[in-house]
N, C-alpha and C positions, 0 to 999 in steps of 0.2 A: 818633288814632283815637277815643280816649275822648271828646274834645270833640264830634266829629261824632256819635258814638252818643248822647251825652246830648242834643244838639240834635235828633236824630231822635226820641228818646223824648218830648221836650217837644212837638214838632210833632205827633206822633201823638195825644198827649193833648189838645192844642188843637183837633185835627180831630175829636175824639170817637171816635177809634179805640182800642179796648181791646186792648193787646198783653199777653196773659196772662203773668204771671210763673210760673216753674216752679222748684221746689226744685232746687238744684244736683246732688242725687243721683239725680234722676229723668231717665232718658235714653231716647231712642227706640231701637228695634231697628235693626240694620244691614239694608241691602237685600240679604238673602240668602233662599234658600228657607227657609220657616219651617214648623214643625210644632207642633201642640198635642199634648201627651202627657197623656192622662187617667190620673190616679192614683186608685186606690180607697182605702178607709179604712185599708188595711194597706200603703199606699204601693207597690202593684204597678201596673205600667203595663198598662192594659186596652185602649188603642187609640192608634194614631198617626194624626193627622188633619192634612191640609195647611191652611194659613191663607193667604188671598189677600193680596196686597201692600197693598191699601187698608185692610184690617182691621188688619194689623200696624202700619201707619203711625200708627194712632190709639192703640195700646197703649204702655205704658211699663214700664220695669224699674228697679229700685233698684240703683245701683252704690255700693259701699261706699267706693271710692277713685277718684282720677283717675290713678293710676299703677300699676305692677306688672301683675298679671293682670286688674285691673279686674273682680273678681268681682261678679256681679249675681244678682238674684232677682226674680221666679220664672222668668225665662228667661235663656238664655245661649247662647254659641256652642259648637259642637262640631265636631270633625273627622269625616270618614267613619269608620264603625265598623271597616272592614277596609282593609288595604293589601297590595300585592303583596309576596310573600316575597323572591324572588331574581331575578325576571325584570325586563326593561326596563319602566319605568312607562309609556312611550309605547304599547307593544304592549298592555299590560294595559288601559289606558284606551280604546284603540281597540276591543278586543273587548267590553268592558263597554258602551261607547257604542253599538256595533252591536246588542247585546241590548236596550238601552233603546229604540232606534228601532224594533226589531221589535215590542216590546210596544206602542208607540204606534200601530202600524199593525194591531194585532190579532193578531199572531203569538204563538206559544206559548200557544194558547188553553186547553190542558188543564193541570190542576195537575201531573200527572206530568211533562209536558214542561218546565214551569217548574222543578220540583224538580231534575230531572236537570241542567238548564243551570246552575242556581244552585250545585249541588254541585261542578261543574267550577270555578267561580270560588272557592268556599270552599277547594278543594284548592290553589289558587294563592295564597291570601292568609293573613294572620295578623291577630289582633286589633291594632288601632291604639291610640292614646292613651297612649303611654309618658309623655311630659311633660304632655300635655293633661289626663291624669287628675288631676293635682294641682290644676289650675285648676277642673275640674269639681267636685272635692271641696269646694273653697272656695265655689263657687256653691251647691251643694246644702246645705251645712251652715253655713259661716261667714256668708255674705251673708244667708241666711234668718234666722239667729240675731240678727244686727245689726239688721235691720229689725224683727223681732218685738220685740226689747228696746226699741227706740226708740219704736215705736208703743204698746207695752203701757203705757208711762208717761203717754201723752197721751190715751187714749180711755177711755170708760166701760166698754167691754167687751161691750155689747149692740148696738152699731151693726151693721146688716146687712152693711155693707162690711167691717167688721173680722172678723165671723164667717166670711165666705168667705175673705178674704185670710189671716187667722190660721190657718185650717185647712190651706190649701195650704202655708203656711210650715212648719207642724208636719209635714206629710207629707214635705216636702222634706228636713227635718232627719233623718228616719228612714232616708234612703237614704245609701249611700256610692257612690263613683265606679265601683267594680268591679261591684257589684250593678246599678247603673243601666245601665252599658254592656251587661252581659249580658242584662238584661231588655229593653232597647230593641232589641238585636240579635235576640233571640228573637221579640219581637212583630212587628218589621218583616219578618223572614223569613217568619213564619207568614202575615202579611197578603199578602205578595208571592206566596207559593205558592197560597194559598187564594183569591186575588183578592177580598180583603175590600173591601166598598164604602166603607170609611172613607177610603181614600186611593188615588189613581191609581198604577198599578204602576210607571210610569217614575219617579215622584217617589221611591218607595221604593228603587229601584235607585240613584239619586243619593245618598240618605241613607246607604245601606249601603256603597257602593263608590267613589263618585266625588268628591262635593263637600262642603265645609264647609256647615253648616246652622245655623239658629237653632232651639232647642227651648224651648217654653214650657209649664210645668207647670200643669195645670188639674184641677179636681175632677171625677172621673168621675160623682159623684152630685150634680152642681150643682143638680139640681132640688130638692134638700132645702133649698137656700139661696135667699135673695131675689135674689141676683145672682151672676154668675160672678166668680171671683177676677180674671180678666183681662177687664176691661171698662172703657170710658171712665168709667162711674159710679164704680167702685172707685178707679181711679187719679186721677181728679179729686178724690175725697175725700181720698186719701193726700196729694196735693199741698197741699190746703187745710190739713190738719192740720199738716204739716211747716212750711209758711210761717207759720202762726199761732204755732208754737213759736219760730221764729226772730224773729218780730216781738216776742214777749214778752221774749225775751232782750235784744233791743236796748233795749227800754224800761227794763229793770231794770239794765242795765250802763252805765257811763260811762267815759270815758277823759279824763285830764287831762295837760297838758304839765308839764314840771318846774317851771314857774313857777306852776302851779296853775290855769291857764286851761283851759277846755274844749277838747279836741283837735278840730280840724276837718279835713274832707276837702277835696279840691281844688275841690269845688263848694260849699263853705261848709256842708256838712252835719256834724252832730255825729257823732263816732266813738265806738264802744264799744271796750272792751278786746279783744273778739273781732275787731273790724275790724282792729286793729293787729297781731293775731297771724295774720291770714289770710295764708296762704302763696301762694295762687294766685287768679287772677281766674276768673270763671265760664267754662265752655266751652259753645259752641253748635255743634251738628252741622248743617252746611250742605251742600246738594247739591254734588257734585263736589269741594268743598274738604275735606269731612270735618270733624273737630273743630277749631274755631277758638277759641283763648283770647283773651279781650278784651285782655289785656296780660300780658307776662311779662318779668321781669328776674331770672333765676335766680341764686341765690347759689352754685350749683355751677360757674359759669363765672367763672374768676379775674378777667378784665378788667372784670367788672361791679362789682367791689369798689372801683374807683378813686375813686368819688365818695362812698364811705362809707355809701351807702344802697342797699339791695337789696330785692327782692321788695315786700311790701306797704308798707314804710316809704318806698320811693322814690316812690310815687305813691298816697297813701292815699285810698281811696274807700269810703264807707259802704255797708253791705249793701243799704240801700234803693235807693241809686243803682245799685249793681252789678246788682241784679235787674231794674230797669227798662231798663238798657242792654242786658242780655242778651235781654230780651223784645223790645226794638226790633229787634235784629239778627236774631232768630229770625223776627219778623214779616216 
């Protein structure tokens, strides 16, 4: 597969097609219902707004790892805020789904009607997020701290993109999972009852009671900044900064064989020490297939040890080639 990918990358270049490289930590959002959560200067949620799929597809998030909870910032996955207490889940979803359809058709037109119906659902539910709260906590604080720490060393500090992104990361780190869940629930319920123009009512029902969603943190006072934290401009800038950092590392590092020769990858490229220590190949998120790793030979599988070489050492490929192949596959 690697040979075919490298041949594809060369063919694209020869045809004048630019397959843009992306830093391995920048990932697209999954195809789920997505909401922008506006945070004010005190990190309170002031509005819940839906995002159309076309806009979400152009945005990116920063994932700190390729395993575990895959915590990310400034957006991440959440479960519904409430779940049924003791009753059958099928009956519960049927009743909530019927309420959602009635809202779509213009039913429950008065706030008092919606409040009464919602209170019946709240009486049948309990707050969710037992285990998910740990992952949300990591997204709000750990992932934001990692990205802020990485970028803070690479930028001047007065870039418009950094001013917007750095501020939303700061506001994210001021939150914890419990406060976040409580504020999100209160804001969504309030908008549902009062029929706020920020978000269609049926979408709020799904967020509260039915389906997993994506939430993306944004500046409530974005007009004070030159750009929104979640925009193609900002995340294109982040990508360029991170790729430039990796390029500088490759130029400053070198790797040699025990005989003193320069270590080479399978395509004849020079390797760095970082290349030799790389545990995984890049991943590309593809339609229908999901995450596809360019190549994997995990050391956790005993039979892989028989040839004496596992993971990166079994098929060394320089970072410059890995990036071009991932870009070709994504294209």
